[in-house]
C-alpha positions as CSV (number, residue, x, y, z in Angstrom):
1,M,-8.0,-8.2,46.7
2,S,-10.0,-11.4,46.3
3,T,-13.1,-9.8,47.8
4,A,-12.8,-7.0,45.0
5,R,-12.6,-9.7,42.3
6,S,-15.6,-11.7,43.7
7,M,-17.9,-8.1,44.0
8,R,-16.8,-7.5,40.1
9,R,-17.4,-10.9,39.2
10,S,-21.3,-10.7,41.2
11,K,-21.8,-7.4,39.1
12,A,-21.0,-9.1,36.3
13,F,-23.2,-12.0,36.7
14,N,-26.3,-10.0,38.2
15,L,-29.4,-10.6,36.7
16,A,-29.6,-7.6,34.3
17,N,-26.5,-8.1,33.3
18,L,-27.7,-11.9,32.2
19,L,-30.9,-10.5,30.5
20,T,-28.9,-8.3,28.2
21,Y,-26.3,-11.4,27.5
22,G,-29.4,-13.4,26.8
23,R,-30.3,-10.4,24.0
24,L,-26.7,-10.9,22.2
25,V,-27.1,-14.5,22.3
26,A,-30.6,-13.9,20.6
27,V,-29.0,-12.1,17.5
28,P,-27.5,-15.1,16.0
29,A,-30.5,-17.1,16.8
30,V,-32.8,-14.6,15.1
31,V,-30.3,-14.4,12.1
32,G,-30.0,-18.4,11.7
33,L,-33.8,-18.4,11.6
34,L,-34.1,-15.8,9.2
35,F,-31.8,-18.0,6.8
36,W,-34.8,-20.0,5.8
37,P,-37.3,-17.2,5.2
38,E,-39.8,-19.3,2.9
39,D,-40.2,-21.8,5.9
40,H,-43.1,-20.4,8.1
41,W,-42.5,-21.7,10.6
42,S,-38.8,-20.8,11.0
43,R,-39.9,-17.1,10.7
44,W,-42.6,-17.9,13.6
45,F,-39.6,-19.3,16.0
46,A,-37.6,-16.1,14.7
47,L,-40.2,-13.7,16.0
48,A,-40.4,-15.7,19.4
49,V,-36.7,-15.4,19.8
50,F,-36.9,-11.7,18.9
51,A,-40.3,-10.9,20.9
52,L,-38.1,-12.2,24.1
53,A,-35.1,-10.1,23.2
54,A,-37.1,-6.8,23.2
55,I,-39.2,-7.6,26.3
56,T,-35.5,-8.2,27.9
57,D,-34.5,-4.9,26.1
58,Y,-36.6,-3.0,29.4
59,F,-36.1,-5.3,32.1
60,D,-32.9,-5.2,32.1
61,G,-32.9,-1.3,32.3
62,Y,-35.7,-2.2,35.3
63,I,-34.3,-4.2,37.2
64,A,-30.6,-2.4,37.1
65,R,-32.6,1.0,38.7
66,T,-34.7,-0.8,40.8
67,F,-32.8,-3.5,42.4
68,A,-29.2,-1.4,42.3
69,Q,-27.6,-3.3,39.7
70,Q,-26.2,-0.8,37.5
71,S,-22.8,-1.3,36.2
72,A,-20.1,0.2,33.9
73,L,-20.1,-3.6,32.0
74,G,-24.4,-3.5,31.5
75,R,-24.0,0.5,30.5
76,M,-21.5,-0.7,28.0
77,L,-23.0,-4.1,26.5
78,D,-26.8,-2.7,26.2
79,P,-26.8,-0.2,23.6
80,I,-24.4,-2.6,22.3
81,A,-26.9,-4.9,22.5
82,D,-29.7,-3.3,20.9
83,K,-27.8,-2.0,18.0
84,L,-26.4,-5.1,17.2
85,L,-30.5,-6.3,17.1
86,V,-31.7,-3.9,15.2
87,A,-29.7,-4.3,12.4
88,A,-29.2,-7.6,12.0
89,C,-32.3,-8.3,11.9
90,L,-32.6,-5.2,9.3
91,L,-29.8,-6.8,7.3
92,M,-31.5,-10.1,7.0
93,L,-35.2,-9.0,5.8
94,V,-33.3,-6.9,3.1
95,A,-31.6,-10.1,2.1
96,D,-34.5,-12.0,1.7
97,K,-36.8,-8.8,0.3
98,T,-38.9,-8.7,2.7
99,I,-37.8,-5.0,2.9
100,Q,-37.0,-4.2,-0.7
101,G,-37.3,-0.8,-3.2
102,W,-37.8,2.6,-1.7
103,H,-38.1,0.9,1.6
104,I,-34.8,0.0,2.2
105,W,-33.5,3.7,2.6
106,A,-36.1,3.9,5.6
107,A,-33.7,0.8,6.4
108,L,-30.4,3.0,5.2
109,V,-31.4,5.8,7.4
110,I,-31.9,3.5,10.9
111,L,-28.9,1.8,10.4
112,C,-27.1,5.2,9.7
113,R,-28.1,6.7,12.4
114,E,-26.9,3.9,14.9
115,I,-23.6,3.9,13.6
116,L,-23.7,7.6,14.0
117,V,-24.5,7.5,17.2
118,S,-22.2,5.4,18.6
119,G,-19.2,7.2,17.1
120,L,-20.7,10.4,18.8
121,R,-21.2,8.9,22.2
122,E,-17.9,7.6,22.2
123,F,-16.4,11.2,21.3
124,L,-18.9,12.5,23.9
125,A,-17.9,10.2,26.5
126,E,-14.1,10.9,26.1
127,L,-15.4,14.5,27.0
128,K,-17.2,13.2,30.0
129,V,-20.5,14.6,28.5
130,G,-23.3,12.1,29.5
131,V,-26.2,12.1,26.8
132,P,-29.7,11.5,28.7
133,V,-32.2,8.9,26.6
134,S,-35.0,11.1,25.8
135,R,-38.9,9.9,25.1
136,V,-38.6,10.7,21.8
137,A,-35.4,8.2,21.6
138,K,-37.7,5.3,23.7
139,W,-40.6,5.1,21.2
140,K,-38.3,5.6,18.3
141,T,-37.0,2.0,19.4
142,T,-40.6,0.7,20.3
143,F,-41.5,1.8,16.8
144,Q,-38.6,0.0,15.5
145,L,-38.7,-3.2,17.7
146,L,-42.6,-3.3,16.7
147,A,-41.7,-2.5,12.7
148,L,-39.3,-5.7,13.2
149,G,-41.7,-8.1,14.7
150,F,-44.1,-7.5,11.8
151,L,-41.3,-7.8,9.6
152,I,-40.1,-11.0,11.0
153,A,-43.6,-12.6,10.7
154,G,-43.6,-11.3,7.2
155,P,-45.5,-13.5,5.0
156,A,-46.0,-16.1,7.6
157,G,-47.9,-13.0,9.7
158,D,-49.6,-12.3,6.1
159,T,-51.6,-15.4,6.3
160,V,-52.6,-15.0,9.8
161,L,-53.1,-11.1,9.5
162,P,-53.7,-9.8,6.5
163,G,-51.7,-6.6,5.8
164,N,-48.9,-7.8,8.3
165,T,-45.9,-6.8,5.8
166,M,-47.4,-3.2,4.8
167,I,-48.1,-2.7,8.8
168,G,-44.4,-3.4,9.5
169,L,-43.6,-1.3,6.3
170,G,-45.3,1.7,7.7
171,L,-43.8,0.9,11.1
172,L,-40.5,0.9,9.5
173,W,-41.2,5.0,7.8
174,G,-42.4,5.9,11.4
175,S,-39.3,4.5,13.0
176,A,-37.1,6.3,10.6
177,I,-38.7,9.5,10.6
178,L,-38.2,9.3,14.7
179,T,-35.0,8.0,13.9
180,L,-34.0,11.4,12.4
181,Y,-35.4,13.6,14.5
182,T,-33.5,11.8,17.6
183,G,-29.8,11.4,15.5
184,W,-30.5,15.2,14.7
185,D,-30.1,16.1,18.7
186,Y,-27.8,13.8,19.2
187,L,-25.3,15.7,16.6
188,R,-26.4,19.0,17.3
189,T,-24.9,18.2,21.3
190,G,-21.7,16.4,19.5
191,I,-21.4,20.0,16.9
192,H,-21.7,22.0,20.0
193,H,-18.8,20.5,21.6
194,L,-16.7,19.6,18.7
195,I,-16.9,23.8,18.5
196,D,-16.0,24.3,21.6
197,E,-13.6,21.5,21.7
198,G,-11.3,23.4,18.4
């Protein structure tokens, strides 16, 4: 019994999961730094924390697959960490008016899709139906992270790279379009199983 408990503990604290925990901790750190959007140094620090968190998004999955560190806990927390990071950053960027006007619609599309997909994943999991991550979904994630990186830098980034914020907004719309496409894929799968269940 103690052996089984120690094995579960070792899986909970393997390197892949530690990187996921780090991404969860990064969420309040980035949010806290973005409470001072006029302070350029605060934005740069927020960008640094966000960039480290985004990098772990790739490495935790890679390490889990390569070194057989996959676990139920990691599979549950990984998408939660991703969605919390993206949602929190979008909300803060709307609040500080880095994202405003029509661009808020792109942020809403991304947020609504994340909620929809989370609900569909939970429903499909109950039916023991797995939904593999497509290549387009990976591109969507890349676009989202790049867009948020440019937008977190915001006005501070504009002083180094003129048009930085506009690049971020363009990437945001690109990720919103990819988000709609991948969201429709998930929805179509969910509807198919809903009809079969009904």
